[in-house]
N, C-alpha and C positions, 0 to 999 in steps of 0.2 A: 559422420555427416548428419546434420539436423534434417529431419523429415517432417513435413507439414501434415497435420491431421487432415486438412482439406484435401491434399493430394492423395493421401492414403485412402480416405473414404471414397474419393472419386475412382481410384484404381480398383478398389474392392467392388464398387458398384458396377464398373465396366466388366470386371471379371465375372461377377455373378450373372449379369445379363448375358455375357457370352456363353457361360455354362448352361444357362436355361435355354438359350437359342440352340446351342449344340445338342442338348438333350431332345428338344422338340424335333430338330432335324433328324436325329438318329431314330426317334420314334416313327417319324414319317417314312424314313427310308427303309426300316426293317420291320415295322409292325403294321403300317397302314395297309399294305397289300393283303396281309393275312386277315386283317379286320374287314377289309372290303370283300374278300372271298367269303368269309363267314356270313356277311350280310347278304351276299348274293345266293348263298346256299339256303339261307332262311327264305329268300324271295322265291327260289325254285320250289321249296317245300310248300310255301303258301300257294303258289300257282297250281301245283299238283293237287292240293287239297280242294281249292275252289273248282277246278275243272272236273275233278273226280266227283265232287258233289253235284255239279251240273249234269254230268253224264248219267249218274244214277237217277237223278230226278226225271230226266227225259225218258229213261228206260222204263221207269215205273208207270208213267202216263202213256207209254206206247208211242212216243213221238220220235222222230229221227233228228239227230243232231246235224246230220249232213244237209237235210232239206232246210232246216232253220238257217244254217250258214249260207246256203245257196240263195235263199230268199233275201238275206241281208245284203249279199254281194250284188244281187240284181236290183236292190233298192226298193223291194216291195214293202219291207217293214224294217224297223230297227230291232234286230233280234238280240237276245240275251248273250249268245255266244260271241257275236261281233263286239258288243260292248266290253265283255270280259277280256277278250284277246287284245283289243285296243288299249284297255286300261293297263293290263300287264305289260304291254310293250312300251307304253308311254311312261309308266311309273318306274319300271325296273329294267327296261331295255331287253325284255325277254322275247325271243323269236320262237314261235310254237307251231308244231305240225301235228295234227291228230289224224290217225289212219285206221280204217276198218281192217282188222286182221283177216276176216273172211274173204273180202273182195280185194284186199291189198290196194284199195283206193283211198286217196286223201278225203277226210271228212271236213276238216277246217284247218286253216293256216293263217298265220300272221306274217308270212314272208312270201316273196315272189319266187324265190329259188326253191320251189317245192321239190323238184326232182332230186336236187343235191341232198336235201335233208331227208327225203324218202330213202335214198340209197344208203345214207349213213344210219338211218334207223334200222333197216333190214340187215345192214352189215354188223351192227352191234348185236342184233337179235341172234345172228348166226355165230357170234363170238369172234368176229374178225376186227379186232381193235388195232388201232395204230400203236406202234412200239412206244411212242412217246406219251401214250395215254396213262393217266394216273387216277386210279379209283379212289374217290374221297369218301363216299358213303354208299353202302349196298344194302337195300331193304328187301322186303318180301316181294314187292311188286314194281320197284323202280330202283335205278342206280344213278348216283351223281358222280361225275368224273370230270377230270381236267384233260382236255384233248388239244392236239395241235393240228391246225388247218394248214395243209400244204399250199393251198391256193393263195391264201392271204398271209401265210407265214406268221401266224399269230395263234395265241392260245385262246380256248373257249372253255367256259364252264357249261357242261351239258348234263341234262337229266333225261333218261329214257326208260321205258317199261310199259306196263299195262295199268289200266284203270281197274276199279273193283269189279267191273262186269266181265273181266277176262277176255274181252273181245277187242276193245278199243286200245290201239297202240298210240303212244305219244312220244315226241322228242322235243325238248326245249333247250335253247342255247343262249348263252350270255357272253359277249366278247370281253376278254380280260385285258386287251391292249389299252383300253381307256384308263384303267386303274394305274398302270405303269406311267402313262403320260400325266395322269393327275398327280401322282407322287412327285414326279420331276417338276411339274409346274408349281406344286405346293412348296417344294424345297427351294426352288428359285425365288418364288414370291416371299418365302420366309426369310431368305438371305437378305433380300432388298429391304423388307420391312424391319428385319432385325438390325441391319446397319443403321437405318434411319432412326429406329427406336433407341439404339445405343447412343447415337450422336445427340439426339434430342434429350434423352434421359441424362446423358453426361453433363450437358449444359445446365439442365434443370438441377441436377444433383450438385454441380459445382456452386451455383449461386445460392442454392438452399443451404448447403454446408457452409458457405461463406458467411451467411447470416448467423449460423451457429458458432462458427469458429472465431468470428470477429470479437464477440464479447470475451472469449477465452484468451485471445491475444491481448485484449485490453487488460484483462486481469493479470496476465503475465507481465505486462508492462508496469502495472501498478505494484506487483510484488517485487519487481526489479528495483523500482524507485524506493520501495519500503526497505529493501536490503541496504540501500545507501542512506537510510534515515530521513528520507523525504516523505512526509506523511500528508502532503497537501493534495496529492492525487486521490481522487475518489471515483468509485464506480457509479456511472450515471444511469444505468439501465433501470427500467421499471417493470421488467418481466417478472412473473411469479413462478417461473420454473426453477430447476436445480441451479442453473447458472445465475439467475437473479438472487437466489438464496445465498449462493457462494459469494457473489459480489457484495451483498449487504453484510455478510459475515466478515469479509475483508475490510469493509469500511469501519465496522465496529472494532476489529482488531487494530486497524491503523490508528483510530482515535485512542484506544486503550494504550497502545505502545507509545503514542505521542505524549499522553498524559504521564505514563510511567517514566519515560525517559526524561521528561521535564522535571518530574519529582526527583529522579536520580541526579540530574544536573544541579538542581537546587541544593540537594543534600551534599553533593560533591563540592559545590561552591562554598556552602556553609562550613564544610569540613576544612577546605583550603583556608578560609578566613580564620577558623579556629587555630589551624596550624600556624598561620602567619602571625596571629595575635600572640600565640604561645612563644613563637620565635622572637617576636618583638619584646615580649615581657622578659624572656631570658636575656636578650641583648641589653634591655634597659636595666635589669638587675645586675648584670655583669658590669655595665657602664657605671651604674650607681655605686657599686662596691668599689670599682676602680677610682671613681671621683672622690668618694668619701675617704678612701685610703690615702689618696693623693693630698686631699685638703688637710687631713689630720696628721700626715707624716711630718710636715714641717713644724707645726706647733709642738707636737709630742717630742720631736728631736730636740727642739730648743729647751723645752721644759726639762727633759732628761739631762741635757748638757749642763744647763745652769744649776740644776739640783745636784748633780754630781760635783760640780765646782764648789757649791756650798758645803757639800759633805766632806770634800777633800781639803777644805780650808783655804781655797784659792781667794776668797773675799774676806780677809781678816778685818779690813777697815769697814766702818759702819756705812760709809758712802757706797762702797763696792757691794756690800751685802744688800743695801736698799735697791741698788740697780738690778742685781740678780733677781731679787724678789719681785720687782716691778715687771721685769721681762716674763717671769713665770706667771704672774697674775694676768698680764696682758694676753699672753698666749692661751691661758686657761679661759679667759673671757671670750676670746675669739672662738674657741672650741664650743664653749657653752652657747654662744650666740648661734653658731652654725647648727648645733643640735636642736635648739629651739626652733630655728627656721625650718629644719627638716621635719620636725614633728608637726609644725603648723601646715607646711605644704602637703604632708601625707594626709593630715586630717581633711584638708580642702579637697584633694584629688580623690580620696576615697568616699567623699560625701558625708563623712561623719560630723563635719563642722558646718551645719547648715546656716545660711544667712538669716539673721533676725531682723526683719524689715521694720524700720521706724522712720518717722519724719524728723529731720533735723536741719539746722542752718549750716550749709556747706562753707560759707564765708567764715563763720566763727570757728569751724573745725580747722580750716587752713591756717587761720591766725594762731590757733593753739599749737599746731605743729611747728610753725615758724618760731614761736616763743621757746618751745622745748629744744629746738636745734640752734638757738641763738649763739651759744658758745662756739659750736662748730662753724657757724656762719662767720663769726668774727675771726676764728683761726684761719679760715680760707680767704679772709678779706673779700668776701663776696658782697655784691650789691643785689638786694632783693627788691623786685618791682611787683607789687600786688595792690591793686586798688579795690579793695572790698568795701565800697561805700554804702551798700545796702544788702540786707539779708537775701540769700538764695536758698530756698528750701528744696530738699530732695528726699526721695524714699530709698533707703538702703540700710545696710548694717553699719552703723556709725563706727564701731570699733575696727572693722575690716577696712573701711574706706580710709580711716586714719592711717592704717598700716600702709595702704597703697600710696597715699600722699607722702608719708614719711619716706618710703622707698624711693619715690620719684625725686624728692628734694635731696635725699642723701646721694642718690646716683648723680644728680646734677652737680652737687658740691664736689664730688670726687672726680668729675671730669671737666671742671672749669679750666678755662685758659683764655687768653686775650683780655677782653674787658672784664672778665669775671662777673658777668651779669646773669641773674636768674629772673625770668619773667613768668609770673603765674597769672593766667587769665581764665575767666569763666565766660563761656558763650551760652547765652540763654536762647533756647528754641521753644517751639510750641509745647512739646511734652517731655523734652529732654534737655539736659545741660551737658556741656562739654568742658572738661577741665584740661588746660594745657600747661605744661611745665617745660619751659625752654631755657637752655643754658648755652652761653657762648663757649666755643671750643671746637675741637676737631670733629668732623663728621664721622659717622660710623660707616665702614666699608659696605658697599651695596651687598656683597656676597654674605655679609654677616647679619644683615637686618632680619632675615627670617629666623635666625637661630638664637637671638638674644633672649628669647623667652624660655629657652631650654635650660634645664637644671645644670649647674656647674659650667655653663658656657661662658667663656671670657674672651672678649675681643682683644684686650691687651693684658696678658697674664701677669706681666711684670708690674704694671701699674696697679692692677687689682690687688696683687699681693701686698703692695706698698701701703694701701689704706685698709687692708684686712678684709677685703671682699671675698665672698665665697661663690658668687655666681648663682645665688638662690633667690635674691630679692625680687628680680623681675619675674621669675617663675611663680613666686607667691602672688605678685600683682595679677598675672594671667589667670591663676587659679581662682583668685577672689572675684575677678570680673566674670569668669565663666560661671561661678556660683550665683552671680546676680543676673546671668543671661544678658550681659551688656558687653560692649566692645572696648578694646584698648589698642594702642598702636604707637608707632614711632615714625618720625619723618626727619630727613636731613634738610636743613635750611642753609642759606649761603654763609651765615655767621655762626652756626651752631646746630644743635639737635633739639627736637621738640618731642616730648612724650605726651600722650593724651589718653583720656578715658571718658566714658559717658555714663550718665545716671538718669533715672526717671525723675521728672519734676512733679508728675501727677501719679496718684495711686492707680 
């Protein structure tokens, strides 16, 4: 079970207060009376000393202590013995009786019950003590004892004996009943005050400790959030004590953990990207090997078959031999063309074949490509529409752009149908030009449009094989345009397909 520090400190405080109050109560109950008796014994000794000094002074000057007391009682003068007796009675509650041992008559007294005290004095002188009397101190000329009074049924502290003149007898008495009552009153008062002090102290302790434990609970909450990788919570206290130092340390730890975990996540993401790139490279390598193997398998098989036929004398006639040789040469040319295209594409993708920028007439370049493909155009019975009536200058690598246009035109010728029309247009804009090559024919399936720029991808494999395509031409186009940091694309139109690319018209 979870215990709160606030509750524990409050309980400890209450227990400590209770222990202190119990200790004080025990000290009052068992030690206060003894302490009080010792104080009263000291008072009796002091009273004896002062009265003995006064008696001896009066004896030396030949005066009578009794006459002085009688004059004071009659109001004739304020005598020294009257003042001393009154002072001792008022200050220490001491009742005193002084007796002349020769006449057995009282000389001075601070009590009205003179006969009772006189009888007790002579009783003590004769050695007739009450059985419940306890001797506390016994000197040469006086005795201090604890006596029980049958009349009041209470204990008294008494001192009796002679003064130094060996004539004057005295007896002094202090009631002890008041000390017991004082102890009881003190204990009751202590209980009331203790309960009030404990209640008030507990409330004060609770709220004081709450101010101390609140930041601790806040730090606990922050640490809990940090354990769940939430580093936004911060300690807001501004105290300079140990809790404030701990809070600032936790803030610094939170920031450091946030930074470190961020770095770890970045490193992890980078590692995942590297792994993904490696996997992609492996997949591309496997796919490349599979595609190349597939593309070379057919021409190699044809070459091998026809070569074996020639070796085995299957073509004895010149016409047959020429046919076999033409097939072998045609397939060899296709392989040679594919290898050259692969080398070109590899150089472009690896960045080894950088574009050499120059300014040239794009219209003149397109016309040159059309002239070089004139025989193929005639074989396909294609209609070429190109209105290059004025020069259009662009900034690019002329040789690579020629290859792009050649690939677009060849691709258009190989996919002609319907009207067999190819339209080449140039759109001039402020800083760029856009070249469009459109051919009539079947549209490209929508799902194939994003993939036609991928190496060895063929929308119609049978048709591509028929004209000797390898699926690399458009990949070269994309690589060339990427090296120029320009765009290229394809769009289906209602009567055919349009390929396009852009170039800068200004440096």
